[in-house]
C-alpha positions as a Python dict, from the first residue, in 0.01 Angstrom:
ca = {
    (1, 'X'): (0, 0, 0),
    (2, 'X'): (333, -19, -182),
    (3, 'X'): (330, -106, -549),
    (4, 'X'): (548, -374, -704),
    (5, 'X'): (861, -223, -857),
    (6, 'X'): (978, -559, -997),
    (7, 'X'): (770, -857, -1113),
    (8, 'X'): (913, -1190, -1225),
    (9, 'X'): (700, -1454, -1398),
    (10, 'X'): (802, -1811, -1485),
    (11, 'X'): (1171, -1724, -1510),
    (12, 'X'): (1404, -1997, -1638),
    (13, 'X'): (1773, -2024, -1719),
    (14, 'X'): (1900, -2346, -1873),
    (15, 'X'): (2269, -2379, -1962),
    (16, 'X'): (2330, -2634, -2241),
    (17, 'X'): (2572, -2923, -2190),
    (18, 'X'): (2749, -3016, -2513),
    (19, 'X'): (2961, -3315, -2611),
    (20, 'X'): (3149, -3450, -2910),
    (21, 'X'): (3338, -3287, -3195),
    (22, 'X'): (3032, -3093, -3312),
    (23, 'X'): (2934, -2974, -2962),
    (24, 'X'): (2597, -3147, -2979),
    (25, 'X'): (2368, -3059, -2690),
    (26, 'X'): (2313, -3362, -2469),
    (27, 'X'): (2141, -3204, -2166),
    (28, 'X'): (2064, -2880, -1983),
    (29, 'X'): (2175, -2750, -1645),
    (30, 'X'): (1853, -2609, -1502),
    (31, 'X'): (2011, -2329, -1300),
    (32, 'X'): (1678, -2148, -1254),
    (33, 'X'): (1365, -2349, -1322),
    (34, 'X'): (1037, -2156, -1341),
    (35, 'X'): (1031, -1907, -1054),
    (36, 'X'): (788, -1619, -997),
    (37, 'X'): (792, -1341, -738),
    (38, 'X'): (752, -965, -695),
    (39, 'X'): (933, -695, -501),
    (40, 'X'): (747, -399, -353),
    (41, 'X'): (886, -49, -369),
    (42, 'X'): (1098, 34, -63),
    (43, 'X'): (1122, -321, 73),
    (44, 'X'): (1407, -571, 96),
    (45, 'X'): (1347, -915, -51),
    (46, 'X'): (1602, -1169, 67),
    (47, 'X'): (1679, -1473, -148),
    (48, 'X'): (1848, -1756, 40),
    (49, 'X'): (1962, -2109, -37),
    (50, 'X'): (2261, -2341, -59),
    (51, 'X'): (2541, -2288, -310),
    (52, 'X'): (2423, -2392, -656),
    (53, 'X'): (2053, -2322, -591),
    (54, 'X'): (2036, -2054, -862),
    (55, 'X'): (2007, -1740, -651),
    (56, 'X'): (2306, -1557, -808),
    (57, 'X'): (2197, -1660, -1158),
    (58, 'X'): (1857, -1509, -1077),
    (59, 'X'): (2018, -1180, -976),
    (60, 'X'): (2220, -1162, -1295),
    (61, 'X'): (1913, -1234, -1508),
    (62, 'X'): (1722, -952, -1338),
    (63, 'X'): (1999, -716, -1453),
    (64, 'X'): (2009, -883, -1797),
    (65, 'X'): (2379, -960, -1744),
    (66, 'X'): (2280, -1306, -1865),
    (67, 'X'): (1976, -1367, -2081),
    (68, 'X'): (1687, -1580, -1948),
    (69, 'X'): (1588, -1893, -2138),
    (70, 'X'): (1220, -1819, -2075),
    (71, 'X'): (1008, -1593, -1860),
    (72, 'X'): (912, -1233, -1806),
    (73, 'X'): (1079, -960, -1599),
    (74, 'X'): (897, -629, -1551),
    (75, 'X'): (1055, -323, -1389),
    (76, 'X'): (822, -34, -1306),
    (77, 'X'): (562, -187, -1538),
    (78, 'X'): (801, -219, -1833),
    (79, 'X'): (894, -566, -1958),
    (80, 'X'): (1273, -557, -1974),
    (81, 'X'): (1325, -899, -2133),
    (82, 'X'): (1223, -746, -2467),
    (83, 'X'): (1445, -437, -2448),
    (84, 'X'): (1742, -389, -2681),
    (85, 'X'): (2094, -366, -2535),
    (86, 'X'): (2084, 13, -2580),
    (87, 'X'): (1747, 45, -2402),
    (88, 'X'): (1865, -185, -2124),
    (89, 'X'): (2181, 20, -2075),
    (90, 'X'): (1967, 331, -2022),
    (91, 'X'): (1743, 144, -1776),
    (92, 'X'): (2041, 36, -1565),
    (93, 'X'): (2056, 392, -1436),
    (94, 'X'): (1763, 285, -1215),
    (95, 'X'): (1886, -72, -1151),
    (96, 'X'): (2230, -138, -1007),
    (97, 'X'): (2416, -436, -864),
    (98, 'X'): (2661, -486, -576),
    (99, 'X'): (2882, -791, -627),
    (100, 'X'): (3018, -1046, -382),
    (101, 'X'): (3388, -985, -451),
    (102, 'X'): (3453, -610, -453),
    (103, 'X'): (3818, -653, -554),
    (104, 'X'): (3724, -849, -867),
    (105, 'X'): (3450, -601, -961),
    (106, 'X'): (3669, -289, -927),
    (107, 'X'): (3914, -202, -1204),
    (108, 'X'): (4262, -215, -1041),
    (109, 'X'): (4400, 34, -1297),
    (110, 'X'): (4146, 301, -1207),
    (111, 'X'): (4143, 529, -905),
    (112, 'X'): (3834, 538, -684),
    (113, 'X'): (3742, 869, -843),
    (114, 'X'): (3751, 716, -1192),
    (115, 'X'): (3552, 411, -1075),
    (116, 'X'): (3274, 620, -921),
    (117, 'X'): (3271, 875, -1202),
    (118, 'X'): (3230, 612, -1475),
    (119, 'X'): (2853, 548, -1426),
    (120, 'X'): (2792, 924, -1442),
    (121, 'X'): (2987, 949, -1768),
    (122, 'X'): (2807, 649, -1920),
    (123, 'X'): (2466, 799, -1842),
    (124, 'X'): (2564, 1157, -1929),
    (125, 'X'): (2509, 1296, -1580),
    (126, 'X'): (2669, 1633, -1496),
    (127, 'X'): (2984, 1809, -1613),
    (128, 'X'): (3335, 1722, -1495),
    (129, 'X'): (3332, 1951, -1191),
    (130, 'X'): (2986, 1832, -1084),
    (131, 'X'): (3086, 1466, -1120),
    (132, 'X'): (3397, 1509, -906),
    (133, 'X'): (3191, 1684, -639),
    (134, 'X'): (2935, 1402, -642),
    (135, 'X'): (3213, 1141, -609),
    (136, 'X'): (3347, 1305, -294),
    (137, 'X'): (3000, 1348, -147),
    (138, 'X'): (2917, 981, -209),
    (139, 'X'): (3241, 867, -45),
    (140, 'X'): (3134, 1058, 267),
    (141, 'X'): (2787, 900, 250),
    (142, 'X'): (2930, 544, 260),
    (143, 'X'): (3167, 621, 547),
    (144, 'X'): (3485, 701, 356),
    (145, 'X'): (3654, 1037, 299),
    (146, 'X'): (3701, 1259, -2),
    (147, 'X'): (4079, 1212, 11),
    (148, 'X'): (4027, 842, -70),
    (149, 'X'): (3924, 943, -423),
    (150, 'X'): (4280, 938, -559),
    (151, 'X'): (4364, 595, -417),
    (152, 'X'): (4341, 259, -594),
    (153, 'X'): (4143, -55, -495),
    (154, 'X'): (4448, -248, -368),
    (155, 'X'): (4508, 22, -107),
    (156, 'X'): (4183, -56, 77),
    (157, 'X'): (4062, -332, 308),
    (158, 'X'): (3784, -571, 203),
    (159, 'X'): (3520, -376, 394),
    (160, 'X'): (3634, -46, 244),
    (161, 'X'): (3630, -195, -107),
    (162, 'X'): (3274, -311, -54),
    (163, 'X'): (3181, 42, 53),
    (164, 'X'): (3332, 164, -275),
    (165, 'X'): (3122, -95, -462),
    (166, 'X'): (2810, 31, -283),
    (167, 'X'): (2904, 392, -361),
    (168, 'X'): (2943, 306, -729),
    (169, 'X'): (2597, 146, -733),
    (170, 'X'): (2448, 460, -574),
    (171, 'X'): (2608, 714, -809),
    (172, 'X'): (2316, 714, -1055),
    (173, 'X'): (2056, 730, -773),
    (174, 'X'): (1894, 396, -864),
    (175, 'X'): (1555, 277, -744),
    (176, 'X'): (1655, -90, -715),
    (177, 'X'): (1982, -246, -598),
    (178, 'X'): (2052, -618, -634),
    (179, 'X'): (2312, -718, -375),
    (180, 'X'): (2471, -1055, -454),
    (181, 'X'): (2626, -1191, -132),
    (182, 'X'): (2777, -848, -54),
    (183, 'X'): (2907, -941, 292),
    (184, 'X'): (2994, -1311, 260),
    (185, 'X'): (3365, -1242, 198),
    (186, 'X'): (3394, -1006, 498),
    (187, 'X'): (3474, -1063, 866),
    (188, 'X'): (3171, -1083, 1096),
    (189, 'X'): (3238, -744, 1258),
    (190, 'X'): (3272, -579, 915),
    (191, 'X'): (2957, -759, 793),
    (192, 'X'): (2751, -585, 1062),
    (193, 'X'): (2891, -244, 963),
    (194, 'X'): (2809, -297, 594),
    (195, 'X'): (2458, -427, 672),
    (196, 'X'): (2388, -126, 893),
    (197, 'X'): (2517, 100, 617),
    (198, 'X'): (2284, -62, 363),
    (199, 'X'): (1987, -12, 596),
    (200, 'X'): (2078, 354, 653),
    (201, 'X'): (2116, 412, 278),
    (202, 'X'): (1777, 251, 213),
    (203, 'X'): (1611, 500, 446),
    (204, 'X'): (1807, 796, 309),
    (205, 'X'): (1757, 725, -62),
    (206, 'X'): (1430, 527, -58),
    (207, 'X'): (1596, 220, -208),
    (208, 'X'): (1450, -120, -287),
    (209, 'X'): (1682, -417, -232),
    (210, 'X'): (1704, -773, -353),
    (211, 'X'): (1952, -923, -110),
    (212, 'X'): (2104, -1257, -210),
    (213, 'X'): (2283, -1462, 59),
    (214, 'X'): (2336, -1809, 199),
    (215, 'X'): (2367, -1687, 560),
    (216, 'X'): (2028, -1706, 732),
    (217, 'X'): (2138, -1471, 1009),
    (218, 'X'): (2226, -1200, 757),
    (219, 'X'): (1898, -1249, 569),
    (220, 'X'): (1696, -1224, 891),
    (221, 'X'): (1871, -901, 988),
    (222, 'X'): (1803, -709, 668),
    (223, 'X'): (1499, -859, 490),
    (224, 'X'): (1129, -772, 498),
    (225, 'X'): (1034, -1083, 299),
    (226, 'X'): (1238, -1394, 218),
    (227, 'X'): (1234, -1638, -73),
    (228, 'X'): (1397, -1978, -21),
    (229, 'X'): (1545, -2144, -330),
    (230, 'X'): (1639, -2507, -382),
    (231, 'X'): (1782, -2652, -704),
    (232, 'X'): (1664, -2362, -919),
    (233, 'X'): (1314, -2345, -770),
    (234, 'X'): (1144, -2119, -516),
    (235, 'X'): (1012, -2346, -239),
    (236, 'X'): (892, -2089, 17),
    (237, 'X'): (818, -1717, 13),
    (238, 'X'): (688, -1511, 303),
    (239, 'X'): (771, -1236, 552),
    (240, 'X'): (1099, -1271, 740),
    (241, 'X'): (916, -1296, 1074),
    (242, 'X'): (682, -1567, 948),
    (243, 'X'): (966, -1765, 791),
    (244, 'X'): (1175, -1773, 1108),
    (245, 'X'): (882, -1818, 1348),
    (246, 'X'): (687, -2074, 1147),
    (247, 'X'): (873, -2228, 851),
    (248, 'X'): (651, -2460, 647),
    (249, 'X'): (872, -2627, 387),
    (250, 'X'): (1088, -2916, 520),
    (251, 'X'): (1391, -2765, 345),
    (252, 'X'): (1343, -2433, 523),
    (253, 'X'): (1304, -2616, 855),
    (254, 'X'): (1629, -2802, 792),
    (255, 'X'): (1812, -2484, 693),
    (256, 'X'): (1703, -2308, 1011),
    (257, 'X'): (1802, -2610, 1219),
    (258, 'X'): (2154, -2586, 1081),
    (259, 'X'): (2203, -2238, 1231),
    (260, 'X'): (2410, -2269, 1554),
    (261, 'X'): (2224, -2168, 1873),
    (262, 'X'): (2452, -2031, 2151),
    (263, 'X'): (2265, -2220, 2423),
    (264, 'X'): (2344, -2589, 2498),
    (265, 'X'): (2013, -2624, 2686),
    (266, 'X'): (1809, -2565, 2367),
    (267, 'X'): (1763, -2886, 2173),
    (268, 'X'): (1737, -2889, 1794),
    (269, 'X'): (1388, -3018, 1719),
    (270, 'X'): (1377, -3000, 1340),
    (271, 'X'): (1541, -3233, 1092),
    (272, 'X'): (1899, -3171, 986),
    (273, 'X'): (1990, -3174, 616),
    (274, 'X'): (2154, -3493, 497),
    (275, 'X'): (2311, -3579, 165),
    (276, 'X'): (2413, -3348, -117),
    (277, 'X'): (2209, -3129, -347),
    (278, 'X'): (2118, -3330, -663),
    (279, 'X'): (2281, -3268, -999),
    (280, 'X'): (2097, -2976, -1167),
    (281, 'X'): (2170, -3139, -1505),
    (282, 'X'): (1970, -3443, -1393),
    (283, 'X'): (1723, -3329, -1125),
    (284, 'X'): (1496, -3584, -958),
    (285, 'X'): (1134, -3623, -1070),
    (286, 'X'): (859, -3464, -866),
    (287, 'X'): (971, -3243, -580),
    (288, 'X'): (1341, -3169, -618),
    (289, 'X'): (1388, -3199, -240),
    (290, 'X'): (1233, -3545, -198),
    (291, 'X'): (1573, -3722, -206),
    (292, 'X'): (1673, -3543, 117),
    (293, 'X'): (1334, -3495, 283),
    (294, 'X'): (1243, -3680, 605),
    (295, 'X'): (871, -3620, 534),
    (296, 'X'): (875, -3753, 178),
    (297, 'X'): (552, -3915, 52),
    (298, 'X'): (495, -4118, -264),
    (299, 'X'): (340, -3823, -446),
    (300, 'X'): (657, -3620, -381),
    (301, 'X'): (851, -3858, -608),
    (302, 'X'): (604, -3822, -893),
    (303, 'X'): (453, -3472, -903),
    (304, 'X'): (622, -3136, -873),
    (305, 'X'): (440, -2919, -615),
    (306, 'X'): (338, -2567, -716),
    (307, 'X'): (423, -2258, -513),
    (308, 'X'): (86, -2173, -357),
    (309, 'X'): (-43, -1948, -81),
    (310, 'X'): (-112, -2147, 238),
    (311, 'X'): (-172, -1856, 473),
    (312, 'X'): (-201, -1482, 418),
    (313, 'X'): (116, -1390, 226),
    (314, 'X'): (285, -1722, 304),
    (315, 'X'): (358, -1930, -7),
    (316, 'X'): (508, -2278, -11),
    (317, 'X'): (567, -2551, -270),
    (318, 'X'): (500, -2871, -77),
    (319, 'X'): (251, -3158, -105),
    (320, 'X'): (215, -3165, 276),
    (321, 'X'): (-16, -2861, 259),
    (322, 'X'): (-234, -2946, -40),
    (323, 'X'): (-530, -3044, 180),
    (324, 'X'): (-516, -2701, 347),
    (325, 'X'): (-518, -2534, 4),
    (326, 'X'): (-819, -2743, -103),
    (327, 'X'): (-1009, -2643, 209),
}
């Protein structure tokens, strides 16, 4: 049985809204609102949801790139929310991130060799000759060549730049990689290549992934378990197979119904999402999804449902299943 490499408890991130000459706080944007989950060593946890649901903010909090408002994050049994900046910098050797836009995350003034060598210098790994050798070896690992080391980011395609971003994340041999929409800016054919590369690297290096995306097809392809987020909250969490075969939350059902099926004979049986996601600065009372839910009950407008286990390993935050929990 795999142990949890990352545990998140009651994580929140509220961004203050200020107004007036004195910047008085008038409200909060509840970007992430009390989520809890764990990630087992060697698995891929996918986090999916519409734009603005808080999934990218969650990823950045896990890396402490932004500070949480409340909550606890533990990596390998160590609570990282209490670490100093210096201690956190040392820990990032084992935790790395791959960003959505590789061009924006790569320094245009640095060659690929300088970009990949930088994490090794920061963490004091190897001498100059060893570092240069490791850079060329890593370029080969991600499907590029050693002669690419002297080139600059603008000389590569989008897919190649993302491979460079992945190579940079791997330079320190991390245990956990948080991938924030790493293929969303790429063509479909290139997406498949990058996803296959990530899967191969996971097997080769024994990596654990948190894979953030809004594309359900991508999440299904790469994830072992999937968490569905809506308006800063986790509404469903289960294995990828269970989620796609038997979604429980009405929001998950609607998301899956929105995926095009290349067969005109297959009718869409689930409800389709209507309306827009509510304002996170003024979320609705009760269940955040009740304003768009076709199965809304009176209790949904008044009480917020808790994320609870309905079946073995299948958690959902929905009042529709409270009788099953009670039984």
